[in-house]
C-alpha positions in Angstrom: -19.9 22.1 -43.6 -17.8 19.7 -41.6 -15.4 22.5 -40.8 -18.2 24.7 -39.5 -19.6 21.9 -37.4 -16.2 21.2 -35.9 -15.7 24.9 -35.1 -19.0 25.0 -33.3 -18.2 21.8 -31.4 -14.8 23.3 -30.3 -16.4 26.5 -29.3 -18.8 24.6 -27.1 -15.8 23.3 -25.0 -15.5 26.8 -23.4 -19.1 26.6 -22.2 -18.9 23.4 -20.2 -19.6 23.6 -16.5 -18.0 20.3 -15.4 -15.1 18.0 -16.2 -17.5 15.2 -17.2 -19.2 17.5 -19.6 -15.9 18.7 -21.1 -14.7 15.1 -21.6 -18.0 14.1 -23.2 -17.8 17.0 -25.8 -14.1 16.2 -26.4 -14.9 12.6 -27.2 -17.7 13.7 -29.6 -15.2 15.8 -31.5 -12.7 13.0 -31.7 -15.3 10.8 -33.4 -14.7 13.0 -36.5 -11.2 11.7 -36.7 -8.2 13.6 -38.2 -10.4 16.3 -39.6 -10.4 17.8 -36.0 -6.6 18.4 -36.1 -6.6 21.5 -38.4 -9.4 23.1 -36.4 -7.5 22.4 -33.2 -4.3 24.0 -34.5 -6.2 27.1 -35.6 -7.5 27.6 -32.1 -4.1 27.4 -30.3 -4.0 31.2 -30.0 -6.9 31.3 -27.6 -6.6 33.1 -24.3 -9.5 31.2 -22.8 -8.0 28.7 -20.3 -11.1 26.6 -20.4 -10.9 26.2 -24.1 -7.2 25.5 -23.9 -7.9 22.7 -21.5 -10.6 21.4 -23.9 -8.0 21.4 -26.7 -5.8 19.3 -24.5 -8.5 16.8 -23.8 -9.2 16.5 -27.5 -5.5 16.1 -28.4 -5.2 13.3 -25.7 -7.8 11.3 -27.5 -6.5 11.7 -31.1 -4.1 9.4 -32.9 -0.7 10.3 -31.3 1.1 9.6 -34.6 -0.8 12.4 -36.1 -1.4 15.0 -33.4 2.1 14.9 -31.8 4.0 15.9 -35.0 1.3 18.5 -35.8 1.7 20.1 -32.3 5.5 20.0 -32.5 5.3 21.8 -35.9 3.0 24.5 -34.4 5.5 25.0 -31.5 8.4 25.4 -33.9 6.5 27.8 -36.2 8.0 31.2 -35.6 5.3 32.9 -37.6 2.8 31.9 -34.9 2.3 33.9 -31.8 4.0 33.1 -28.5 0.6 32.3 -27.0 -0.2 29.7 -29.7 3.2 28.1 -29.5 3.0 27.9 -25.7 -0.4 26.3 -25.9 1.1 23.6 -28.3 3.9 23.0 -25.8 1.5 22.9 -22.9 -0.7 20.2 -24.6 2.4 18.2 -25.5 3.7 18.3 -22.0 0.6 18.1 -19.8 -1.8 16.0 -21.9 0.4 14.0 -24.2 3.3 13.6 -21.8 5.8 14.4 -24.5 9.3 15.8 -23.7 9.6 19.5 -24.4 12.8 20.5 -26.2 14.8 23.3 -24.7 15.3 24.8 -28.1 11.5 25.3 -28.5 11.3 27.2 -25.2 14.4 29.3 -26.1 12.7 30.3 -29.3 10.0 32.2 -27.4 11.0 35.8 -27.3 8.7 37.3 -24.7 8.7 35.7 -21.2 6.6 38.6 -19.9 3.8 37.7 -22.2 4.1 34.1 -21.1 3.9 35.1 -17.4 0.9 37.4 -18.0 -0.9 34.7 -19.8 -0.3 32.2 -17.0 -1.6 34.7 -14.5 -4.8 35.4 -16.4 -5.4 31.6 -16.6 -4.7 31.3 -12.8 -7.2 34.0 -11.9 -9.8 32.4 -14.1 -9.3 29.0 -12.6 -9.2 30.2 -9.0 -12.6 31.8 -9.5 -13.9 28.3 -9.7 -11.5 26.5 -7.4 -9.0 28.3 -5.3 -6.9 25.1 -4.7 -5.6 25.2 -8.3 -3.0 27.7 -7.1 -1.2 24.8 -5.3 -0.7 23.0 -8.6 0.4 26.3 -10.2 3.1 26.8 -7.7 4.2 23.1 -7.9 4.7 23.5 -11.6 6.6 26.8 -11.1 8.9 25.1 -8.6 10.0 22.8 -11.5 11.1 25.8 -13.5 14.3 27.9 -13.0 13.9 30.5 -10.3 13.9 33.4 -12.8 10.6 32.1 -14.2 8.9 32.5 -10.9 10.4 36.0 -10.4 9.1 37.0 -13.9 5.6 35.9 -12.7 5.9 38.0 -9.5 7.0 41.0 -11.5 4.1 40.6 -13.9 1.4 40.8 -11.2 1.2 44.6 -10.9 0.4 44.9 -14.6 -2.6 42.6 -14.2 -6.2 43.7 -13.3 -6.6 43.8 -9.6 -7.8 40.5 -8.2 -7.9 38.9 -4.7 -6.6 35.7 -6.3 -3.3 37.5 -7.2 -3.0 38.7 -3.6 -3.4 35.0 -2.5 -0.6 34.1 -5.0 1.7 36.7 -3.5 0.9 35.7 0.0 1.8 32.1 -0.8 5.0 33.1 -2.5 5.9 35.0 0.7 5.7 31.8 2.7 8.0 29.7 0.5 11.5 28.5 1.2 13.0 30.6 -1.6 14.0 33.7 0.3 14.5 35.9 -2.7 11.0 35.2 -4.1 9.5 35.5 -0.6 11.0 38.9 -0.1 9.9 40.1 -3.6 6.3 39.0 -2.9 6.3 40.6 0.6 7.6 43.9 -0.9 4.9 43.8 -3.6 2.2 43.2 -1.1 3.5 46.2 0.9 3.0 48.4 -2.2 -0.5 47.2 -3.0 -3.1 49.6 -1.7 -6.1 47.3 -1.1 -7.9 45.8 1.9 -7.0 42.3 0.6 -3.3 43.2 0.7 -3.6 44.4 4.3 -5.4 41.2 5.3 -2.7 39.1 3.6 0.0 41.0 5.5 -1.9 40.5 8.8 -2.0 36.7 8.3 1.7 36.7 7.2 2.6 38.4 10.4 1.4 35.2 12.2 3.0 32.8 9.8 6.4 34.2 9.0 9.6 34.0 11.1 10.1 37.0 13.4 12.2 39.2 11.0 9.8 38.8 8.1 6.8 39.1 10.4 8.1 42.5 11.6 8.4 43.7 7.9 4.7 42.6 7.4 3.6 44.4 10.5 5.4 47.6 9.5 3.8 47.4 6.1 0.3 47.0 7.6 0.9 50.2 9.7 2.1 52.2 6.7 -0.9 51.1 4.6 -3.3 51.9 7.3 -1.7 55.3 7.9 -2.0 56.1 4.2 -5.8 55.5 4.4 -6.1 51.9 3.2 -8.7 50.0 5.2 -8.5 46.3 6.1 -12.3 46.0 6.3 -13.6 43.5 3.8 -17.2 43.2 2.8 -17.5 39.4 3.2 -21.0 38.4 4.2 -20.1 34.8 3.8 -17.8 34.8 6.8 -19.1 34.3 10.3 -16.4 35.5 12.6 -16.5 34.1 16.1 -18.0 30.7 15.4 -14.7 28.8 15.0 -14.1 25.8 17.2 -10.9 23.9 17.8 -10.5 20.2 18.4 -7.1 18.8 19.6 -5.7 15.2 19.7 -3.3 14.0 22.3 0.4 13.9 21.4 0.9 10.4 20.1 3.9 8.2 20.6 5.7 9.6 17.6 5.3 13.2 18.7 2.4 13.9 16.3 -0.7 16.0 17.2 -3.7 16.8 15.1 -5.6 20.1 15.3 -9.0 20.5 13.7 -10.5 24.0 13.2 -14.2 23.8 12.5 -16.4 26.6 11.4 -19.2 27.5 9.0 -19.8 30.0 6.2 -22.8 31.3 4.2 -22.4 29.9 0.7 -23.0 32.2 -2.3 -25.6 31.5 -4.9 -24.9 31.6 -8.6 -25.7 35.4 -8.8 -23.3 36.2 -6.0 -25.9 36.5 -3.3 -25.6 34.8 0.0 -28.5 32.4 -0.4 -27.2 28.9 -0.9 -27.3 27.9 2.7 -24.6 27.2 5.3 -21.6 25.1 4.5 -19.2 23.6 7.0 -15.5 24.5 7.0 -12.9 22.0 8.2 -9.2 22.9 8.5 -6.9 20.1 9.7 -3.2 20.5 10.6 -0.8 17.8 11.5 2.1 18.9 13.8 5.1 16.9 14.8 7.6 17.7 17.5 10.5 17.1 15.2 9.3 18.8 12.0 6.6 21.4 12.8 3.6 21.5 10.5 4.1 18.5 8.2 0.6 18.0 6.6 -2.6 20.0 6.2 -5.9 19.8 4.3 -9.1 21.7 4.3 -12.5 21.9 2.8 -14.9 24.9 2.6 -17.9 22.7 1.6 -18.3 20.1 4.3 -22.0 19.2 5.0 -22.8 20.7 8.3 -24.3 17.5 9.6 -20.9 15.7 9.0 -19.0 18.1 11.2 -18.1 17.0 14.8 -21.1 17.9 17.1 -20.6 21.0 19.2 -19.6 20.1 22.8 -18.6 21.8 26.0 -14.9 22.4 26.5 -13.3 19.2 27.5 -15.7 17.0 25.6 -14.3 14.4 23.3 -15.0 13.3 19.7 -13.7 9.9 18.6 -12.6 9.6 15.0 -12.4 6.0 13.8 -9.5 4.9 11.7 -8.5 1.7 9.9 -9.0 -1.6 11.7 -5.4 -2.0 12.7 -5.1 1.6 14.1 -6.6 2.9 17.3 -9.2 5.7 17.1 -8.1 9.3 17.4 -9.5 11.2 20.4 -10.2 14.8 19.6 -10.8 17.1 22.6 -12.9 20.3 22.4 -10.6 23.1 23.4 -10.5 26.9 23.4 -9.8 28.3 19.9 -6.6 30.0 21.3 -5.3 26.6 22.6 -5.6 25.2 19.1 -3.9 28.1 17.5 -1.1 28.0 20.1 -0.2 24.4 19.1 0.0 25.5 15.5 2.1 28.5 16.5 4.6 26.3 18.3 4.8 23.9 15.4 5.5 26.9 13.1 8.5 27.8 15.2 9.9 24.3 14.5 9.4 25.0 10.8 11.3 28.2 11.1 14.1 26.6 13.1 14.6 23.8 10.5 14.2 26.1 7.4 11.5 23.8 6.0 8.3 25.5 5.1 4.9 24.0 6.0 3.0 22.4 3.1 1.3 24.6 0.5 -2.2 23.6 1.7 -1.4 25.3 5.0 -0.1 28.4 3.1 -3.4 28.7 1.3 -5.8 28.2 4.2 -4.1 29.7 7.2 -5.9 33.1 7.0 -8.9 31.2 8.1 -7.5 31.0 11.6 -5.2 34.0 11.8 -7.6 36.8 11.2 -7.2 37.7 14.9 -3.8 39.2 15.9 -1.3 36.8 17.4 0.5 39.1 19.8 -1.1 37.5 22.9 0.0 34.1 21.8 3.7 34.8 21.2 6.3 32.9 23.2 3.9 30.1 24.1 2.1 32.1 26.8 -1.4 31.5 25.5 -1.3 27.7 25.8 0.7 27.7 29.0 -1.8 30.1 30.6 -4.7 27.9 29.5 -3.0 24.8 31.0 -1.9 26.6 34.2 -5.5 27.6 34.9 -6.3 23.9 35.3 -3.0 22.7 36.8 -0.6 25.0 38.6 3.1 24.2 37.8 4.0 23.2 41.3 2.1 19.9 40.9 -0.3 20.5 43.8 -3.6 20.1 42.0 -6.9 20.2 43.9 -8.2 16.7 44.0 -5.0 15.0 43.0 -3.8 11.9 44.9 -0.7 12.4 47.1 0.7 9.2 45.5 0.7 10.8 42.1 3.5 13.2 43.2 5.5 10.5 45.1 5.4 7.2 43.3 7.6 6.4 40.3 5.3 3.4 39.6 2.4 5.8 39.2 4.2 7.9 36.5 4.9 4.6 34.6 1.2 3.7 35.0 0.4 6.9 33.0 1.0 4.7 29.9 -2.2 2.9 30.8 -4.2 6.1 30.2 -6.3 5.9 27.0 -4.7 9.1 25.7 -1.3 7.3 25.8 -2.5 4.3 23.8 0.0 5.0 21.0 3.0 5.6 23.3 5.8 3.1 22.8 9.4 3.6 21.7 9.8 3.1 18.0 13.3 2.3 16.7 15.1 -0.3 14.5 17.1 -1.4 17.5 14.0 -3.0 19.0 13.9 -5.5 16.1 17.4 -6.5 16.8 16.6 -7.0 20.4 13.4 -9.0 19.5 15.5 -11.4 17.3 18.0 -11.9 20.1 15.1 -12.8 22.4 13.6 -15.3 20.0 10.1 -16.7 20.0 10.4 -18.2 23.5 12.0 -16.1 26.2 11.6 -15.4 29.9 10.5 -12.3 31.6 14.0 -11.9 33.0 15.5 -12.0 29.6 13.0 -9.5 28.3 13.7 -7.1 31.2 17.5 -7.4 30.6 17.0 -6.5 26.9 14.8 -3.5 27.9 17.4 -2.2 30.4 20.2 -2.7 27.9 18.3 -0.7 25.3 17.7 2.1 27.8 21.3 2.2 28.8 22.8 2.2 25.3 20.2 4.1 23.2 18.1 6.3 25.4 20.5 9.3 25.4 20.0 13.0 26.2 18.4 13.7 22.9 15.7 11.2 23.4 15.2 12.3 27.0 14.6 15.9 25.8 12.3 14.7 23.1 10.0 12.8 25.5 10.1 15.6 28.1 8.7 17.9 25.4 6.0 15.3 24.5 5.1 14.9 28.1 4.8 18.6 28.5 2.5 18.7 25.6 0.4 15.9 27.1 0.3 17.8 30.4 -1.3 20.7 28.6 -3.8 18.4 26.8 -4.8 16.7 30.0 -5.3 20.1 31.7 -7.6 21.1 28.9 -9.4 17.8 29.4 -9.9 18.7 33.1 -7.9 15.7 34.4 -5.7 17.2 37.1 -4.3 14.0 38.5 -3.0 12.9 35.1 -1.5 16.4 34.6 0.6 15.9 37.8 1.7 12.4 36.6 2.8 13.8 33.2 4.8 16.5 34.8 6.3 14.2 37.3 7.2 11.8 34.5 8.9 14.6 32.5 10.9 15.8 35.6 12.1 12.3 36.4 13.3 11.6 32.9 16.3 13.8 33.7 16.9 12.3 37.2 19.2 9.3 37.2 20.0 6.8 34.5 17.2 6.0 32.0 17.7 2.2 32.7 16.5 2.9 36.2 13.4 4.9 35.2 10.2 2.8 35.3 8.5 5.1 32.7 11.4 4.6 30.2 11.4 0.9 30.9 7.7 0.5 30.1 8.0 2.8 27.1 10.8 0.6 25.6 9.1 -2.6 26.8 5.9 -1.8 24.9 7.9 -1.0 21.8 9.7 -4.3 22.2 6.4 -6.2 22.4 5.2 -4.5 19.2 8.5 -5.5 17.4 8.1 -9.1 18.6 4.5 -9.2 17.3 5.5 -7.7 14.0 8.3 -10.2 13.5 5.9 -13.1 14.3 3.5 -11.8 11.6 6.4 -11.6 9.1 6.7 -7.8 9.1 10.2 -6.2 9.5 10.5 -2.5 8.7 14.2 -2.9 8.2 13.7 -5.0 5.1 12.7 -3.4 1.8 9.2 -4.2 0.7 8.9 -7.1 -1.8 8.1 -5.9 -5.4 4.5 -6.5 -6.2 3.7 -8.7 -9.2 
């Protein structure tokens, strides 16, 4: 009777609808003590990923001196199926944090079966939460490359699923060129609208050579009669908005893409109301896209309010950080910032984060041809501020005074602009707690002469060019001229004679002095916490 009761309790694990409910049922099973172990071992052969997860939660709460040897014995038992042995290894590794012996893995004879099982589990889990594919790929990255290739090769034998198309699309964006090429080729052979859509988004996110392959594959699939029209009533094309932060002093810029979708009810109908969508991308002028996050279920009332182009939304940060100004800009302007950041990723060979891989189709459903080469953003900026610097309404002093360009650092959008370098802390220590303005000016000029070389000049010219575009989108023509003048003058004469450079370094020096006075020195390793 106890055995039957335990079997019923274990079966109920696969019927849970939340993690809290799963944990509650697992803890109830554990109350029966070691009697649960034989039943758990008998269920290792299950193909239900939810039940397998439940077995792991039960195992994690049992006596480790009993369950660990039992699972190791199951993993070694050659008379058991590969699936049962893999489940035992998975529980040992993921839930009990036990080292997995290479000999146990080597004893599994059918890697194709393992790959097929992992794909079935992935499809099941992505049906509830598409973000689990990121963890899946992170785990694959810890395995030898041939394991990931086996997974890719196993996909055609699985039942068709848009989640598998998503997996291939993400493989195609990875840094492993062999796996990326294999995924791209498989997408090219997949005759489905989802595959065409995946190839279209890859055309905007892959380097030029691979993007050309994706574009040719789209043409071939279309010519063979495959449509790229998807029946997706939850999507609302055309309602995307973009918000863009200024370029900060470290060369970082945030882009928010905000939209809405009709949420599906439990029966698949579109009747659960409208949910907000937020896709955030952090770009840096030295690394490209360095961070990204997104949510498809943001309460609509929590999204930034709709404003006219040029309107601002202020996002508060921690007390010691200034707020972030987000400017309402044309959707194309936001995409162009992302496109230029992608080009930096391609140049460095470092792929964007996986969150970006997963979510980028949200913003690249429209072809990218009109944005290639930076023309889209430049055109948008040029409409507000012609490149010659003669902007209607701009002060003549803006184009003539070096002091005016240095005064650009007083603009609220430049609040985070100061030079950041370890050399500033050396200079701050040399100055000491009490120093004259003349001594400070001498240190600033010395830093400019010895450390502000051509590479830094080019870096700040690019940052000022980005700010000129942002200011144009903010309808601030005088500030646009100042930013352009400042960028041009960086290359004229010695940096030590440039007022903009001197103020940039001086503000960084002031920050270093204040940090040292408060006991903070970034050159020193942090003290170990007690």
